[in-house]
PDB file of N, CA, C and O in Angstrom:
ATOM      1  N   MET A   1      -1.133 -19.858  31.426  1.00  0.00           N
ATOM      2  CA  MET A   1      -1.342 -19.403  32.775  1.00  0.00           C
ATOM      3  C   MET A   1      -0.288 -18.355  33.152  1.00  0.00           C
ATOM      4  O   MET A   1      -0.580 -17.396  33.866  1.00  0.00           O
ATOM      5  N   LYS A   2       0.917 -18.550  32.670  1.00  0.00           N
ATOM      6  CA  LYS A   2       1.994 -17.627  32.979  1.00  0.00           C
ATOM      7  C   LYS A   2       1.724 -16.245  32.372  1.00  0.00           C
ATOM      8  O   LYS A   2       1.948 -15.223  33.021  1.00  0.00           O
ATOM      9  N   LYS A   3       1.248 -16.222  31.142  1.00  0.00           N
ATOM     10  CA  LYS A   3       0.977 -14.951  30.462  1.00  0.00           C
ATOM     11  C   LYS A   3      -0.183 -14.220  31.137  1.00  0.00           C
ATOM     12  O   LYS A   3      -0.109 -13.008  31.343  1.00  0.00           O
ATOM     13  N   PHE A   4      -1.248 -14.938  31.481  1.00  0.00           N
ATOM     14  CA  PHE A   4      -2.392 -14.316  32.136  1.00  0.00           C
ATOM     15  C   PHE A   4      -2.007 -13.778  33.514  1.00  0.00           C
ATOM     16  O   PHE A   4      -2.456 -12.701  33.905  1.00  0.00           O
ATOM     17  N   GLY A   5      -1.189 -14.514  34.243  1.00  0.00           N
ATOM     18  CA  GLY A   5      -0.704 -14.042  35.540  1.00  0.00           C
ATOM     19  C   GLY A   5       0.118 -12.774  35.403  1.00  0.00           C
ATOM     20  O   GLY A   5       0.024 -11.873  36.236  1.00  0.00           O
ATOM     21  N   GLY A   6       0.924 -12.706  34.356  1.00  0.00           N
ATOM     22  CA  GLY A   6       1.704 -11.501  34.104  1.00  0.00           C
ATOM     23  C   GLY A   6       0.828 -10.305  33.800  1.00  0.00           C
ATOM     24  O   GLY A   6       1.097  -9.194  34.257  1.00  0.00           O
ATOM     25  N   TYR A   7      -0.218 -10.534  33.030  1.00  0.00           N
ATOM     26  CA  TYR A   7      -1.163  -9.453  32.727  1.00  0.00           C
ATOM     27  C   TYR A   7      -1.870  -8.969  33.994  1.00  0.00           C
ATOM     28  O   TYR A   7      -2.019  -7.764  34.203  1.00  0.00           O
ATOM     29  N   LEU A   8      -2.304  -9.902  34.834  1.00  0.00           N
ATOM     30  CA  LEU A   8      -2.961  -9.510  36.085  1.00  0.00           C
ATOM     31  C   LEU A   8      -2.021  -8.691  36.959  1.00  0.00           C
ATOM     32  O   LEU A   8      -2.415  -7.668  37.519  1.00  0.00           O
ATOM     33  N   LEU A   9      -0.796  -9.139  37.071  1.00  0.00           N
ATOM     34  CA  LEU A   9       0.183  -8.432  37.888  1.00  0.00           C
ATOM     35  C   LEU A   9       0.450  -7.034  37.319  1.00  0.00           C
ATOM     36  O   LEU A   9       0.486  -6.053  38.062  1.00  0.00           O
ATOM     37  N   PHE A  10       0.633  -6.950  36.016  1.00  0.00           N
ATOM     38  CA  PHE A  10       0.887  -5.663  35.364  1.00  0.00           C
ATOM     39  C   PHE A  10      -0.270  -4.690  35.570  1.00  0.00           C
ATOM     40  O   PHE A  10      -0.057  -3.541  35.956  1.00  0.00           O
ATOM     41  N   PHE A  11      -1.494  -5.151  35.312  1.00  0.00           N
ATOM     42  CA  PHE A  11      -2.643  -4.261  35.446  1.00  0.00           C
ATOM     43  C   PHE A  11      -2.934  -3.915  36.904  1.00  0.00           C
ATOM     44  O   PHE A  11      -3.415  -2.818  37.187  1.00  0.00           O
ATOM     45  N   GLY A  12      -2.656  -4.818  37.824  1.00  0.00           N
ATOM     46  CA  GLY A  12      -2.855  -4.503  39.240  1.00  0.00           C
ATOM     47  C   GLY A  12      -1.892  -3.437  39.720  1.00  0.00           C
ATOM     48  O   GLY A  12      -2.309  -2.467  40.353  1.00  0.00           O
ATOM     49  N   ILE A  13      -0.604  -3.600  39.429  1.00  0.00           N
ATOM     50  CA  ILE A  13       0.392  -2.600  39.838  1.00  0.00           C
ATOM     51  C   ILE A  13       0.170  -1.298  39.077  1.00  0.00           C
ATOM     52  O   ILE A  13       0.234  -0.214  39.656  1.00  0.00           O
ATOM     53  N   GLY A  14      -0.090  -1.411  37.782  1.00  0.00           N
ATOM     54  CA  GLY A  14      -0.345  -0.208  36.978  1.00  0.00           C
ATOM     55  C   GLY A  14      -1.556   0.557  37.456  1.00  0.00           C
ATOM     56  O   GLY A  14      -1.553   1.788  37.460  1.00  0.00           O
ATOM     57  N   SER A  15      -2.592  -0.156  37.858  1.00  0.00           N
ATOM     58  CA  SER A  15      -3.798   0.496  38.340  1.00  0.00           C
ATOM     59  C   SER A  15      -3.532   1.270  39.624  1.00  0.00           C
ATOM     60  O   SER A  15      -4.063   2.365  39.811  1.00  0.00           O
ATOM     61  N   ILE A  16      -2.719   0.713  40.505  1.00  0.00           N
ATOM     62  CA  ILE A  16      -2.372   1.422  41.745  1.00  0.00           C
ATOM     63  C   ILE A  16      -1.550   2.666  41.433  1.00  0.00           C
ATOM     64  O   ILE A  16      -1.816   3.741  41.969  1.00  0.00           O
ATOM     65  N   LEU A  17      -0.559   2.520  40.573  1.00  0.00           N
ATOM     66  CA  LEU A  17       0.286   3.669  40.234  1.00  0.00           C
ATOM     67  C   LEU A  17      -0.511   4.767  39.539  1.00  0.00           C
ATOM     68  O   LEU A  17      -0.336   5.948  39.839  1.00  0.00           O
ATOM     69  N   LEU A  18      -1.379   4.385  38.618  1.00  0.00           N
ATOM     70  CA  LEU A  18      -2.197   5.387  37.934  1.00  0.00           C
ATOM     71  C   LEU A  18      -3.203   6.034  38.875  1.00  0.00           C
ATOM     72  O   LEU A  18      -3.501   7.221  38.746  1.00  0.00           O
ATOM     73  N   HIS A  19      -3.726   5.263  39.817  1.00  0.00           N
ATOM     74  CA  HIS A  19      -4.691   5.821  40.776  1.00  0.00           C
ATOM     75  C   HIS A  19      -4.034   6.915  41.619  1.00  0.00           C
ATOM     76  O   HIS A  19      -4.686   7.891  41.991  1.00  0.00           O
ATOM     77  N   LEU A  20      -2.759   6.753  41.917  1.00  0.00           N
ATOM     78  CA  LEU A  20      -2.059   7.743  42.730  1.00  0.00           C
ATOM     79  C   LEU A  20      -1.904   9.085  42.012  1.00  0.00           C
ATOM     80  O   LEU A  20      -1.728  10.115  42.663  1.00  0.00           O
ATOM     81  N   ILE A  21      -1.966   9.084  40.688  1.00  0.00           N
ATOM     82  CA  ILE A  21      -1.891  10.345  39.937  1.00  0.00           C
ATOM     83  C   ILE A  21      -3.236  10.680  39.289  1.00  0.00           C
ATOM     84  O   ILE A  21      -3.302  11.413  38.302  1.00  0.00           O
ATOM     85  N   ASN A  22      -4.308  10.123  39.868  1.00  0.00           N
ATOM     86  CA  ASN A  22      -5.690  10.403  39.441  1.00  0.00           C
ATOM     87  C   ASN A  22      -5.968  10.043  37.992  1.00  0.00           C
ATOM     88  O   ASN A  22      -6.641  10.787  37.278  1.00  0.00           O
ATOM     89  N   MET A  23      -5.453   8.912  37.564  1.00  0.00           N
ATOM     90  CA  MET A  23      -5.738   8.373  36.240  1.00  0.00           C
ATOM     91  C   MET A  23      -6.127   6.907  36.429  1.00  0.00           C
ATOM     92  O   MET A  23      -6.050   6.375  37.536  1.00  0.00           O
ATOM     93  N   GLN A  24      -6.547   6.258  35.332  1.00  0.00           N
ATOM     94  CA  GLN A  24      -6.893   4.847  35.411  1.00  0.00           C
ATOM     95  C   GLN A  24      -6.873   4.217  34.030  1.00  0.00           C
ATOM     96  O   GLN A  24      -6.987   4.904  33.015  1.00  0.00           O
ATOM     97  N   PHE A  25      -6.725   2.894  34.007  1.00  0.00           N
ATOM     98  CA  PHE A  25      -6.867   2.158  32.763  1.00  0.00           C
ATOM     99  C   PHE A  25      -8.349   2.176  32.381  1.00  0.00           C
ATOM    100  O   PHE A  25      -9.212   1.998  33.240  1.00  0.00           O
ATOM    101  N   ILE A  26      -8.641   2.387  31.118  1.00  0.00           N
ATOM    102  CA  ILE A  26     -10.034   2.407  30.678  1.00  0.00           C
ATOM    103  C   ILE A  26     -10.703   1.066  30.951  1.00  0.00           C
ATOM    104  O   ILE A  26     -11.867   1.015  31.349  1.00  0.00           O
ATOM    105  N   ILE A  27      -9.970  -0.010  30.738  1.00  0.00           N
ATOM    106  CA  ILE A  27     -10.551  -1.340  30.919  1.00  0.00           C
ATOM    107  C   ILE A  27     -10.879  -1.632  32.387  1.00  0.00           C
ATOM    108  O   ILE A  27     -11.699  -2.505  32.672  1.00  0.00           O
ATOM    109  N   LEU A  28     -10.250  -0.914  33.317  1.00  0.00           N
ATOM    110  CA  LEU A  28     -10.506  -1.131  34.746  1.00  0.00           C
ATOM    111  C   LEU A  28     -11.292   0.010  35.393  1.00  0.00           C
ATOM    112  O   LEU A  28     -11.333   0.109  36.620  1.00  0.00           O
ATOM    113  N   SER A  29     -11.905   0.856  34.601  1.00  0.00           N
ATOM    114  CA  SER A  29     -12.632   2.000  35.167  1.00  0.00           C
ATOM    115  C   SER A  29     -13.853   1.571  35.976  1.00  0.00           C
ATOM    116  O   SER A  29     -14.320   2.324  36.830  1.00  0.00           O
ATOM    117  N   TRP A  30     -14.366   0.399  35.725  1.00  0.00           N
ATOM    118  CA  TRP A  30     -15.566  -0.080  36.425  1.00  0.00           C
ATOM    119  C   TRP A  30     -15.314  -0.363  37.900  1.00  0.00           C
ATOM    120  O   TRP A  30     -16.263  -0.364  38.684  1.00  0.00           O
ATOM    121  N   ILE A  31     -14.068  -0.603  38.305  1.00  0.00           N
ATOM    122  CA  ILE A  31     -13.848  -0.971  39.708  1.00  0.00           C
ATOM    123  C   ILE A  31     -14.066   0.202  40.650  1.00  0.00           C
ATOM    124  O   ILE A  31     -14.396  -0.005  41.818  1.00  0.00           O
ATOM    125  N   ASP A  32     -13.891   1.423  40.173  1.00  0.00           N
ATOM    126  CA  ASP A  32     -14.106   2.586  41.037  1.00  0.00           C
ATOM    127  C   ASP A  32     -15.583   2.881  41.265  1.00  0.00           C
ATOM    128  O   ASP A  32     -15.920   3.648  42.168  1.00  0.00           O
ATOM    129  N   LEU A  33     -16.468   2.294  40.473  1.00  0.00           N
ATOM    130  CA  LEU A  33     -17.901   2.512  40.651  1.00  0.00           C
ATOM    131  C   LEU A  33     -18.431   1.845  41.915  1.00  0.00           C
ATOM    132  O   LEU A  33     -19.493   2.218  42.413  1.00  0.00           O
ATOM    133  N   TRP A  34     -17.706   0.866  42.437  1.00  0.00           N
ATOM    134  CA  TRP A  34     -18.168   0.123  43.610  1.00  0.00           C
ATOM    135  C   TRP A  34     -17.685   0.693  44.932  1.00  0.00           C
ATOM    136  O   TRP A  34     -18.004   0.157  45.993  1.00  0.00           O
ATOM    137  N   GLY A  35     -16.924   1.766  44.878  1.00  0.00           N
ATOM    138  CA  GLY A  35     -16.420   2.381  46.101  1.00  0.00           C
ATOM    139  C   GLY A  35     -14.917   2.213  46.222  1.00  0.00           C
ATOM    140  O   GLY A  35     -14.300   1.380  45.556  1.00  0.00           O
ATOM    141  N   GLU A  36     -14.356   3.024  47.084  1.00  0.00           N
ATOM    142  CA  GLU A  36     -12.900   3.072  47.245  1.00  0.00           C
ATOM    143  C   GLU A  36     -12.325   1.775  47.816  1.00  0.00           C
ATOM    144  O   GLU A  36     -11.325   1.267  47.311  1.00  0.00           O
ATOM    145  N   SER A  37     -12.949   1.241  48.861  1.00  0.00           N
ATOM    146  CA  SER A  37     -12.392   0.044  49.500  1.00  0.00           C
ATOM    147  C   SER A  37     -12.506  -1.187  48.601  1.00  0.00           C
ATOM    148  O   SER A  37     -11.603  -2.024  48.581  1.00  0.00           O
ATOM    149  N   VAL A  38     -13.588  -1.303  47.870  1.00  0.00           N
ATOM    150  CA  VAL A  38     -13.739  -2.430  46.942  1.00  0.00           C
ATOM    151  C   VAL A  38     -12.730  -2.316  45.804  1.00  0.00           C
ATOM    152  O   VAL A  38     -12.163  -3.320  45.376  1.00  0.00           O
ATOM    153  N   ALA A  39     -12.505  -1.106  45.316  1.00  0.00           N
ATOM    154  CA  ALA A  39     -11.539  -0.891  44.239  1.00  0.00           C
ATOM    155  C   ALA A  39     -10.134  -1.284  44.689  1.00  0.00           C
ATOM    156  O   ALA A  39      -9.401  -1.930  43.940  1.00  0.00           O
ATOM    157  N   TRP A  40      -9.756  -0.898  45.906  1.00  0.00           N
ATOM    158  CA  TRP A  40      -8.433  -1.279  46.413  1.00  0.00           C
ATOM    159  C   TRP A  40      -8.339  -2.785  46.626  1.00  0.00           C
ATOM    160  O   TRP A  40      -7.287  -3.379  46.388  1.00  0.00           O
ATOM    161  N   THR A  41      -9.412  -3.398  47.066  1.00  0.00           N
ATOM    162  CA  THR A  41      -9.417  -4.850  47.243  1.00  0.00           C
ATOM    163  C   THR A  41      -9.223  -5.561  45.905  1.00  0.00           C
ATOM    164  O   THR A  41      -8.481  -6.540  45.830  1.00  0.00           O
ATOM    165  N   ILE A  42      -9.871  -5.088  44.864  1.00  0.00           N
ATOM    166  CA  ILE A  42      -9.722  -5.687  43.536  1.00  0.00           C
ATOM    167  C   ILE A  42      -8.305  -5.494  43.021  1.00  0.00           C
ATOM    168  O   ILE A  42      -7.714  -6.424  42.472  1.00  0.00           O
ATOM    169  N   ARG A  43      -7.748  -4.290  43.192  1.00  0.00           N
ATOM    170  CA  ARG A  43      -6.377  -4.029  42.739  1.00  0.00           C
ATOM    171  C   ARG A  43      -5.375  -4.948  43.437  1.00  0.00           C
ATOM    172  O   ARG A  43      -4.522  -5.555  42.791  1.00  0.00           O
ATOM    173  N   ILE A  44      -5.488  -5.043  44.751  1.00  0.00           N
ATOM    174  CA  ILE A  44      -4.560  -5.890  45.507  1.00  0.00           C
ATOM    175  C   ILE A  44      -4.793  -7.354  45.170  1.00  0.00           C
ATOM    176  O   ILE A  44      -3.837  -8.125  45.073  1.00  0.00           O
ATOM    177  N   GLY A  45      -6.041  -7.747  44.990  1.00  0.00           N
ATOM    178  CA  GLY A  45      -6.351  -9.125  44.610  1.00  0.00           C
ATOM    179  C   GLY A  45      -5.763  -9.493  43.254  1.00  0.00           C
ATOM    180  O   GLY A  45      -5.307 -10.618  43.051  1.00  0.00           O
ATOM    181  N   MET A  46      -5.776  -8.538  42.328  1.00  0.00           N
ATOM    182  CA  MET A  46      -5.169  -8.792  41.021  1.00  0.00           C
ATOM    183  C   MET A  46      -3.667  -9.030  41.156  1.00  0.00           C
ATOM    184  O   MET A  46      -3.112  -9.908  40.495  1.00  0.00           O
ATOM    185  N   ILE A  47      -3.017  -8.258  42.004  1.00  0.00           N
ATOM    186  CA  ILE A  47      -1.580  -8.424  42.204  1.00  0.00           C
ATOM    187  C   ILE A  47      -1.276  -9.773  42.849  1.00  0.00           C
ATOM    188  O   ILE A  47      -0.361 -10.476  42.417  1.00  0.00           O
ATOM    189  N   VAL A  48      -2.030 -10.134  43.869  1.00  0.00           N
ATOM    190  CA  VAL A  48      -1.806 -11.406  44.565  1.00  0.00           C
ATOM    191  C   VAL A  48      -2.084 -12.588  43.639  1.00  0.00           C
ATOM    192  O   VAL A  48      -1.294 -13.531  43.583  1.00  0.00           O
ATOM    193  N   ALA A  49      -3.197 -12.543  42.915  1.00  0.00           N
ATOM    194  CA  ALA A  49      -3.543 -13.643  42.007  1.00  0.00           C
ATOM    195  C   ALA A  49      -2.531 -13.750  40.873  1.00  0.00           C
ATOM    196  O   ALA A  49      -2.123 -14.854  40.514  1.00  0.00           O
ATOM    197  N   GLY A  50      -2.125 -12.628  40.309  1.00  0.00           N
ATOM    198  CA  GLY A  50      -1.147 -12.645  39.231  1.00  0.00           C
ATOM    199  C   GLY A  50       0.199 -13.167  39.695  1.00  0.00           C
ATOM    200  O   GLY A  50       0.832 -13.962  39.000  1.00  0.00           O
ATOM    201  N   GLY A  51       0.638 -12.727  40.861  1.00  0.00           N
ATOM    202  CA  GLY A  51       1.900 -13.215  41.413  1.00  0.00           C
ATOM    203  C   GLY A  51       1.860 -14.703  41.710  1.00  0.00           C
ATOM    204  O   GLY A  51       2.826 -15.421  41.452  1.00  0.00           O
ATOM    205  N   ALA A  52       0.744 -15.164  42.253  1.00  0.00           N
ATOM    206  CA  ALA A  52       0.612 -16.595  42.546  1.00  0.00           C
ATOM    207  C   ALA A  52       0.618 -17.419  41.261  1.00  0.00           C
ATOM    208  O   ALA A  52       1.229 -18.487  41.205  1.00  0.00           O
ATOM    209  N   MET A  53      -0.058 -16.925  40.239  1.00  0.00           N
ATOM    210  CA  MET A  53      -0.079 -17.651  38.967  1.00  0.00           C
ATOM    211  C   MET A  53       1.314 -17.727  38.350  1.00  0.00           C
ATOM    212  O   MET A  53       1.712 -18.771  37.834  1.00  0.00           O
ATOM    213  N   LEU A  54       2.053 -16.623  38.404  1.00  0.00           N
ATOM    214  CA  LEU A  54       3.422 -16.637  37.879  1.00  0.00           C
ATOM    215  C   LEU A  54       4.311 -17.589  38.678  1.00  0.00           C
ATOM    216  O   LEU A  54       5.100 -18.339  38.105  1.00  0.00           O
ATOM    217  N   LEU A  55       4.179 -17.553  39.994  1.00  0.00           N
ATOM    218  CA  LEU A  55       4.983 -18.422  40.854  1.00  0.00           C
ATOM    219  C   LEU A  55       4.684 -19.891  40.582  1.00  0.00           C
ATOM    220  O   LEU A  55       5.602 -20.702  40.457  1.00  0.00           O
ATOM    221  N   LEU A  56       3.411 -20.233  40.491  1.00  0.00           N
ATOM    222  CA  LEU A  56       3.041 -21.626  40.237  1.00  0.00           C
ATOM    223  C   LEU A  56       3.441 -22.082  38.843  1.00  0.00           C
ATOM    224  O   LEU A  56       3.842 -23.232  38.658  1.00  0.00           O
ATOM    225  N   ALA A  57       3.337 -21.192  37.856  1.00  0.00           N
ATOM    226  CA  ALA A  57       3.721 -21.551  36.491  1.00  0.00           C
ATOM    227  C   ALA A  57       5.223 -21.787  36.406  1.00  0.00           C
ATOM    228  O   ALA A  57       5.671 -22.711  35.728  1.00  0.00           O
ATOM    229  N   ASN A  58       6.005 -20.954  37.092  1.00  0.00           N
ATOM    230  CA  ASN A  58       7.452 -21.150  37.093  1.00  0.00           C
ATOM    231  C   ASN A  58       7.844 -22.418  37.839  1.00  0.00           C
ATOM    232  O   ASN A  58       8.772 -23.119  37.434  1.00  0.00           O
ATOM    233  N   ARG A  59       7.144 -22.711  38.919  1.00  0.00           N
ATOM    234  CA  ARG A  59       7.445 -23.914  39.687  1.00  0.00           C
ATOM    235  C   ARG A  59       7.139 -25.160  38.868  1.00  0.00           C
ATOM    236  O   ARG A  59       7.902 -26.125  38.894  1.00  0.00           O
ATOM    237  N   ASN A  60       6.016 -25.143  38.135  1.00  0.00           N
ATOM    238  CA  ASN A  60       5.653 -26.293  37.297  1.00  0.00           C
ATOM    239  C   ASN A  60       6.608 -26.451  36.124  1.00  0.00           C
ATOM    240  O   ASN A  60       6.899 -27.574  35.713  1.00  0.00           O
ATOM    241  N   ALA A  61       7.093 -25.356  35.586  1.00  0.00           N
ATOM    242  CA  ALA A  61       8.035 -25.416  34.469  1.00  0.00           C
ATOM    243  C   ALA A  61       9.365 -25.994  34.916  1.00  0.00           C
ATOM    244  O   ALA A  61      10.005 -26.723  34.158  1.00  0.00           O
ATOM    245  N   ASP A  62       9.794 -25.683  36.135  1.00  0.00           N
ATOM    246  CA  ASP A  62      11.050 -26.215  36.657  1.00  0.00           C
ATOM    247  C   ASP A  62      10.952 -27.703  36.960  1.00  0.00           C
ATOM    248  O   ASP A  62      11.937 -28.430  36.827  1.00  0.00           O
ATOM    249  N   ALA A  63       9.771 -28.163  37.366  1.00  0.00           N
ATOM    250  CA  ALA A  63       9.591 -29.570  37.721  1.00  0.00           C
ATOM    251  C   ALA A  63       9.540 -30.458  36.495  1.00  0.00           C
ATOM    252  O   ALA A  63       9.841 -31.648  36.587  1.00  0.00           O
ATOM    253  N   ALA A  64       9.169 -29.913  35.354  1.00  0.00           N
ATOM    254  CA  ALA A  64       9.028 -30.726  34.142  1.00  0.00           C
ATOM    255  C   ALA A  64      10.334 -30.972  33.447  1.00  0.00           C
ATOM    256  O   ALA A  64      10.367 -31.641  32.414  1.00  0.00           O
TER     257      ALA A  64
END
């Protein structure tokens, strides 16, 4: 869960940074087909979900 959360966070932040210079990850090119607002929602959702997964994984690791 920790590794997948890290990937989500990386691709979400990377997608925003690349979008600002008019580039994109090939694997995430499909999100722009649904419109600008949906694409931003997916990018932000990836960051939030990835951050939450990392936070929960670290919290569970500390409790064990």
